[in-house]
N, C-alpha and C positions, 0 to 999 in steps of 0.2 A: 653732671649734678645739676639739679634745678633749684634755683634760689628765688623765692618771692621777692618782688621789688620792694626795696626799703622805703617806708613812708614817714618814718619818725627818727628819723635819726634823733668863868664859865659855868661850869657844872651848876645844876639847878640849886643845890644846897647853898651855894655862895650868894646867890641873889634872892633867895626865898624871902628873907626878912624885908628887903626893899620892895619886893613885888607886892607883898600883902598890903602895903600902904598906897600902891598905885591905884588910881581910880579911873574908870571910864565916865566920870561925871560929865554931864553935858551931852552925852551921846543921845541923839534923838531916836525915839522908838518909832521909826517911820514904817510905812507899809510897802515901800518899794526899795530897790537896791540902789546901786551907784547912780548918781545923777546923770541922766542922758544915756545910760548904758543899755537900756532896754531889758535889763535883768530883773528878775523877780516881779513879773507883771501880775496884776490882780486876777487875770483870766486863768492862771494856773492854780489858784487856791481852791480848797474844798469848802471854805467858809465855816470851819469848825471853831469852837469857842476856846478861849483862853481865860484864865490859867488852865493848863493841862499838865498832868503828871505822867511821865514815862516810867511805867512800873517794870519790875522784873517780869520777863516773859512777854513784853509788849510785842515782840515779833518772835515767831517760832519757825524752825525749819520744817521740812516735809515730815520728819520723824517725830515732830512735836517737841524737840529739844529747845530750851531757852537760848536765844541768841540776842536778847534785848539787854536792857540795863542790868549790870551784874554787881554793882557796888552799892549804890543807894538809889531809891526812886528819885528822879529828877523832876522838880516842879518848874515849869516854864510859865512865867507870868504873862509875857507878851510875845506874840509871834516873832521868832528870830529872823533877822534879815542879814546879819553879818556873822558868817560862820568861820570859826577856826577849825580846820580839818587837819588833824595831826597824824593821820595815817592815809596812805594813798587811796585806799578804798573809799574814804569819805571825801577826799579831794574830788575824785571822779563823781561821786554821788552828788555833791553840792552843785557841781557844774551841770550835771545831767538834769537836776531839779531847778535849773535857772535861778540859783540862789547865790548871793554875793559871797565869794571866798575872800577872807581878809588875812588869813595866816595858814601856812602849811610847813611841813618838814620835808627834808630830802632823805632819800633812802637808796643805798647801793648805787646802781648805775644811773639814777634819775638825774643827777646834775643839780645845779643851783637854781635853775628856772623851771617853771612848769613845762612838762614835756610836750613836744610838738604834736603827739598823737591825740592830745586833748582837743585840738582844733580851735575853731573860732571862739568857743565857749571860754577858753582860757583867757581871752582878752575881754569878751563881753561881761563875764561874771568874775573874772580873776585878774583883771588888768592891774588892780591896785594891791594885790595880795602880797604879803610880806613873808619872805623865807625866814623862819625863826630857828634854823639850824638843823642838825642831824636828827633823824628819827629817835635815836637812843637818848640824845641829850638836848632836848629843845630848850631854847633860851626863854625862861619864864618872863623875864622883863620885857623882851620883845613881844611876847605873846600878849601881855597885858596892854602894851602900847598899841597893838593893832585894834584894840577896842571891840572885841567880838561880843555878841550877845548870846552866843552858844559855842561851847567847846565840845568837839566830838572826836572820839578815838576808840581804841580797843583795849580791854584789860590786858591782853597779851603784850601790848606795846608799852603802855604807860601806867600800869598799876602803881608803881612806886611814886609817880608824880601826881597821883589823883588828888591828894589833899592840897597840894600846891595849886593845882588848877582850880579847885573849889574856893580858894582864898582870893581869887582875882575879883576885884570890885567892879560892879556895874551900877552906877548911880548910888543909891543908898543900900543896895543889896550886893549880891555876888552873881557872877556869870554861871548859869546852869551848865552842868557837865553831864554828857550822855556817853556811856561806854557800851559798846558791844562786847561780847565775850572774846571774839577773835576776828580774824580776817581770812583772806584766801577763799576757801570754798563757800563761805557764808556771804559772799559779796552781794548776792541778791537780797538777802535778809537785811544786810547793812544799809542798802539803798532804801528799803522800806522803813527801817528804823529812823533814818534821818528824815524821810518823807513824813513820818508821823509827827516828828518834832516841829517841822516847818509847815504843816498843813497842806501837804502836796501828795497825799497817798494815791489819789486818782491818777495824777501825772506819772508817778513812779510805776504804777501797775500797768498803765498804757504802754510805757516805754519797754517794760519787761516783756509784755505780751508781744510787742512787735519784734523784739529780739528773739523770743522763743519761736515765733512763726518763721523768722528768717533762718534760724539754725536748723529747724526741721526741714525746710525746703532745700537747703544746701545738702543736708544729710541724705535726703531722698534722691537728689540728683547724683550724689556720689555712689549710692547703692545701685541706682539704675545703670550707671556707667560701668559698675563692677559686677554686672550680671545678677543684680538683685541681692548681693551679699555685702555687708558692711566690712570694709577692709580694717585690719588691725593697725593701731597707731601707738606711738610712744613718744615721750619727750624726755630727752637726756640733757641735763644742765651741767655745764662746766663751772666749777667754783674754784677759788684759789687753793682751798685745802682739801676738797673732795669733789667727786662727781655725784650728781643726784639723778635718780630715775623718778620722775614725778608719778604719783599714784592718783587713784580716782578721787580721793578726798583732797582735792586741790582746786585752785582756780581753773587751770587748764583742763584738769580732769572733769570738772563740771561742764565745761564747754564741749569737750569730746562727747560727754553723755548727752548733751542737748542736741547734738547733730546725729546721734545714734551710731557714732563710730565705735569700734571695738578696742578698748584699752585694757589689755590684760593686766591684772593687778598681781604684783609679785610679793606683796606684804604679808607678814604673818598676822597683822592687825589691820585689815583693810578699812575698818570703820574710823581709825584714828591716825594712821600713818599717811601724811600728805606727800612724803618722798622717802626714798631709800638711798642711803649712802652706798654708792656702787663701786666696789673695788675693781681693779683691772681684771681680776680673775672672773668676775661676775658680769662682764660686759655683755655677754650674749643674752642676759636677762632683758636687755633693752631692745632686742630684735623684734621687729614687727614689719608689716607690709610697707609702712611709711614711718621713718624715724625722724622726728624733728629735733634739731639741736639748737641750744642757746648757750651763750657764754657771758658770764658777768664780768664786764670790764674789758673783754677782748673780743676779737672777731671770731665767731663760731666756726667758720670754715677753716681759718688758720689754726685754731685750737684743735680741731678734728685732725688736721694733717699732722700736727705734732704728736697727738695722741696715737694716731695710727702707726707712726714711725716707732713708737715706744711699745706698742702692744699688738702682737700679731693677730689677736682675736678680732681686730677691726676688719680684717680681710674675710672673716667668716660671717659677718653680718649680711643677711640676705635682703634687708629692706632698703627702700629708696631713701637716701639721707638728704634732708632739707634743712639748712641753717635758717633760723628765724631770729627776730629781734627780741632779746632778753627783756628789755624794758617793757615791751608790750605783752609778751607771753607770760612773764613771771611777776613783774613789779606793778602792773597797772591795776589789777584786781578790782575792776569796776566795769560798768556797762559799756563805756566808750572803748576801753581796752578789749572787752569781749567781742565787740563788733569788729575791731581791727584784727583780732585773731581769726574771726570768721572770714574776713577779706583774704587773709593768707591761706586759710584752708581751701577756700574756693579756688584760689589761684593755683595752689599746689595740685589739686585734683582736676583742674581744667573744667570747672562747672560754673554755671551762672551764679554770681554772688548774691542774687535775690535782693537787691537793694530797692 
C-alpha cells in the first residue's frame, strides 16, 4: 500500500443580549493589517471605491446559480481589514487574500488552532486570530471582542445566528455580514466573494488561474503515464456513524474534475448530492482504479484494516487504496487545501507536482 507523506498533521442565545451592547468603538479603519506583519499590503488592492454593496448574485457559479449574499445585501462602508471567518472555506480565503484573520471557528478534526497545512500565512495574517468555539455554536461575545470589520460565513452554517452577527457593533454602526449560500464545491466562488468584499478580486483570480493551470498539468501528466486515458478515482470517508462516498458535487470532486481524473458518480441526484452514505453492502460502489481513504478522527489505514476484517467485500475491491489526510481532503475547502490535495495526487501517481 502506498501512502502519501503526511504534511499536516455558552450557547449563543445566552449571551446575545450582552453582545448587542458590545462595541468595537475605537477600532481604527486602517488600510493595512497587523502591524509589522506584512499582511494586507496596498499592492494587492484593486483600488475600487467604497462604500460598496454585496448584492444577491454578486458571485455566480459556472451554471449561473447564485452563490453570493443570500440573506440581505451587505453594505460595506470602508474596506475591511479585520476578517472574522466563521467557516473554514473563508479562513483559507482570508489568508490566501493576504487579509488579517481575527476570528475563526473549529470543525470536526480541525483542532483548536489553525491547521498546519495553511502554512506561513496562518502566522503572517492569522497570528493574532481568536478561536471563538465550535462551528455549530460560535461564542458571540468572543466574536464581538475580536473587533472584526467584516463577518463572513455561509447560510448553510450559520443561518440561525445571522441576526446576532448583524447586531455586533462597529463604532457608531454595525459590522457588515456577508454570507455565501454554502461551502464545499463552491470554494472558488466563496474566495471570489470575499475578494469582492475586500477589494482583491484580481489577486483572487490570479491565484485561481495558477491553481487551474497546475491541476491541468498534473492531470495531463497522469493521463500520459496511463497510456493517454484518465484513470478512475474515488474518495471514501469513514465517519463515526456512517461511511461516505464523495460525489462530484463536493470539494474533492471539484479538484478531481480540475485534473481531468474520472470520478464515477453513483448518485441518483448528481447535481445536488455531495456524498452518498455507503452501507457495507454497497462498498463496491467505491471501487475505482485508485481509491483514496480518509477517516474523521482516526487513522484511515487502521480504520480500513478494521473495516476489511468486518466486511469481506473489501477483498473484492480492485483499486489501489491510498489513505490521505481527512483534514486536508475534506475539511479545508479552500485554495490552500486544494493545492495540498494536488500535492498528494501528484505523489500518489508519481508525476511532477507542477509547482
